[in-house]
Every structure is written in structure tokens, then in C-alpha cells.
N, C-alpha and C positions, 0 to 999 in steps of 0.2 A: 380896659376892655377885656372882656373874657368871651370866648367862643364855644357854644355847644351845636354838636350834629347830632341830629335826633336820627337813630338807626336800630331802634328796637322793634319794629314792626315785623310780620311775618310775611309780607307780600304774598297773601293769598289769592289775590288775583291774577296774580304771575303763575299758579301753580300749573305744571310740575316743575318748572324752571326753578323756583324759589323754595322747593322741599327741602333741600339739603345746601341752599346758598342763600346768604341773607341778599335782601333786593339791593341794599345800598353797595353791595361788591359784585352785581351783576354788569359784566362787561359790556362797554358801548366803544368799539373800534379797538378791541382787544384792551381797554383800560376800565379798571373799576370804576363804578359812578362816583365813588367817594374821592378819587383822585383828581376829578375835577373840581370838587370843592376844595380839596387840600391844597392844590395849585391856587386857587383864588385866595385862599388864607395865607398863601406865602406873598402874594403881592400885597395884601393888607398889611401884613406885618412891616412892610417898607414904609408904610403912610401912618400907620396909628401904632401905639403901644398895645400890643396883646400879651396879656398875662399868661393866659394858658389856654389851650384847646381841650375840649371834651367831648368824646364818642360816648353816646349812651346805648348799650347793647341789651338784648334779652340773654338768658342764661345758655339756651340752644345755640346760639350763633356767637358766643363770647369768645371762643377759642379761635374762631375763624377771622374776627376781627383783630385778636392778639398777632395771629401770624400774619396778616395784612400789614400791621404795624411794623412788624420786624422787616418782612420783605421789603416795603417801600421806605423804610428808614423814616416813619411819620413820627412827628412831634406831638403826640397828643396822649391824654390819659383815658384810657377804655375804662368804662364804668358798667358793671352788670345789674340790671334791675330786678334780676332774680325770677323773671316769668320763662316758662318753659313751651307754651302752646298759645295759640290765639284766643283761647278761651280765659286764660289768666294774665293777659297783657294788661300793664297799667293803662295804657292810652297815651296818648301825645302831650296832654297836659300834665299828668301825673308824672311821666317821664322828666317834663321839664322841670318839675318841682323836686323830683329826686336828685336830678343832675346838679343843681345849682344850691340845693339845699345847705346853707351855713355860708355860703360865698355872697355877700352882698356886695354887688358890684354891677356895673352896666354889662348886659348881655347881648351878644349876637347871636340869633337862633338860626340854624339853617336845617331844613328837611333834608337827609341823606338821599332822597331819590329824585331830586329835582335837577335838571340841566339847564342852564340859563348862561347866555353870554355876557350879561352886565358884569363888571368887575368890582361892584359894589362900594366903591370909593365913594360915589355920590350919594348913594344911600346911606352910608354911615355919618358923612358929614351933613346930611339932611336931619337924619336923627339926632345927632349931637347939638346942632343949631336949635331944633325944636324942643329938647330934652324932655321928650314924652315919649312913649310907645309908638313905634313906627311899623308899617307893614309893606313890604315890597309888592307891588301890583303890576300887572303885565294886560295891556291892552290886546285882548284876542282876537278884535276887529270886527267881528259879527257875531249877532245876537245868537243865532243857532249853537255855536261853538260856546257861548257864555253860559247856556243852561246845563252845561256839564260843569262847572265850578261854582266856588263862592265867589257871589260878585258884590262888590262896592261902589257905593256913590260917593265922591268927594265934592266937597265945597271949594268955593274960590281960595281957601287959605288951605287946601291938600288935606283937610281934616276929613275922616270916615265919619258920614253922617248916617250911612245905611250898610248894611249887610246880610246878604241871603244866600243860603246853601242851595244851588242848582233850582233856581227859579224858573218855574214854565214859562214866564214872559220876564226876561230880564231887562231890567232898568237901567243897565249901562253894559259896556263890553270890558270893564276893568276887572279881572280876576286877582283874587288874594292868593299870593304865593305863601308857601312855607318859608317864609324870610322874615324875620322879626327883629326888631331891637327892643330891649326892655331896658330902660336906665334904672339903677337903682332905687331911685325913689318910687318906682312903679311895682316893684317886687310885692309890696303889700296886699296889692289888687289879685295877684296870684296867689298867695295864701289864703285871702278872703274865699276866692273861687274854689280853691280844693277844699276847704273845709264845709262850705254850704252847699255845693252843687255836685250832682251825682254824673251828669254827662261829661267825662273827661277824656273821652276818647278822641275826638277830632279837635285840632287846636284852633280852627275855625269857630268853634261854638264858643272858645274862651274870649275870641276877638270880639264876636258879636254881643258878648256880655261886656267886654270891657268898655267898648264905647258908649255905654250908658252909665259908666262910673267915672271916666275921666278922657281927655283930649286924645285920641289916637291918629295918628295922621298915615297918610298914603303916599308913597313915591314910586312914580312909574318908571319901571326898569326898562333899560335899551337893549336891543337885540332880540334874539328869541328865547323863549322859554318851553321846555316841556317837562310836563309831570308825567313821569315813568309809573303809571297806575294799571296799565294793561299791554297785553302784548303788542297791539296795535301801535301804541306810543312808545313801547322800546323799540319796534322796527322803523318808525319813523326816525327816532334819535340815530339810529345805525345809519341809516341812508343819509340823513342831513350831515352827520359828522364826519362819514366818509368822504362824502363830498367836499365839505370844507378842507380834510386832510391831503385830499387830491388836489385842490386848487392852492393850497398852500406850498404843496411840493412843488407844483408848476411854477410859481412864482419865484421860488429860489434857484430853479434851473436858469 
């Protein structure tokens, strides 16, 4: 298995905070968002063979990720997609295609701007068991919150049978996260999509297309999940993770 972290966005909804700082390196509790992911990857390495970790960045923030890698001694390959501004960004799906090109293998794909508690071990086991594309989904509990996300419906076999982006009347409370597993045999669909489709900015669009071509499963993640898309979600993350840190400190006393 190889792992790809998507970190080539420009975080425009977090301006001015992200004008000169990539969203994936924005700190929560004095720790870059990316570090929460690399810590989870460190745990996964103990349970699954991980051949490599790739971080895809854009040209504007490429040097920031190189500095981050050096500072925290991160075992990952940083690749530059060549874009310099939001107007010429490749988009999430093309970034996936760019980063994994020529590497025919099983891929775990992680959005660099998501915070979640699940350790992903169950997700990876589930994905290997089904040997099909798999999406990490999170139950947001209420339909008002669900209208902010891409919402999925699962059948009894945990297969995704429907996906809609930000539905006005959500049909479930299961939100699709930017956590994907694409087995090697499924990469042909990514190539097909990139050759024939124009809307390649949002990865959810690819998943919606993919469920019409092959089986795609959903795995319900445990714990909390926060999509760092706006200042309010960043503030929520800061508050929740500071509370967790204080509780952990108290428990050690």
C-alpha cells in the first residue's frame, strides 16, 4: 500500500490566514494539521506494509512543505503539481492522478485538511477485505448538519448506492470524508474519469461517478471528524483538541 496526502489546495475560505500559509499546515493546538495525519500513518505502518507516503502540494507552497518535512523529520516525498494560484489549480482528482501516475499499487488517499479520531486500521482492513474502492464516512447525526456535506446512502452490504453534494433535503446523515482507498485494480477508472470528465476539482464528484461504474463501499468512522473548511470549523477544532489535551494531561497526573 502507498499513501497520498492531498495538500495542493489554496484554502481560500480561510483567507487571510492562508494567504501565505498552506491550509494543511495551519496549526491546531500549536501543531500543523498535517502532523495529525502523519502520526496516524506512523501507527498504520506498524500494522500494514506501507511502501511510500506522498504529499502533493502546489508550487506556491512547495517550499513550505519541504521546510515542514525537514523540521519534523517526516518520511514522505513532497511533489509539486506546478500550480501557482487558485485560478490554475489542478483540482483534487487531477492531483490524485498526477501524484500516483505510474505507480500501480493500492492507494490510501487522505485529505490534508481533515481532523479525525479514527485510527484507520479498521478502514484499511475493511477495504482490503472487499478489494474495492472504499470511502470513509462519518455520521454527523442530524440532517441540518448533513446539508453542508456530500451525503451517502449505504445498503446492507455497506455499498454506497447514492451520493449527493450538499442536498437541501438530506436522505441520510452519513457524510463522505476525504478518506479513500483505491485498490490497484480500480485505478483504470481514475484514468477513464480524467480522460472523459471536465469537473475534476472536487473528489466527491469522482466518487459519485465511480459508484455508477463499480462497487464502492462506505466505512463508518468512529470518534469525531472535523472538515477544516472555514474559520468556524478551525475554531471548533482548536477548542475540542485543547480540551482533549487538558484531559489527557489530567489523566497522567
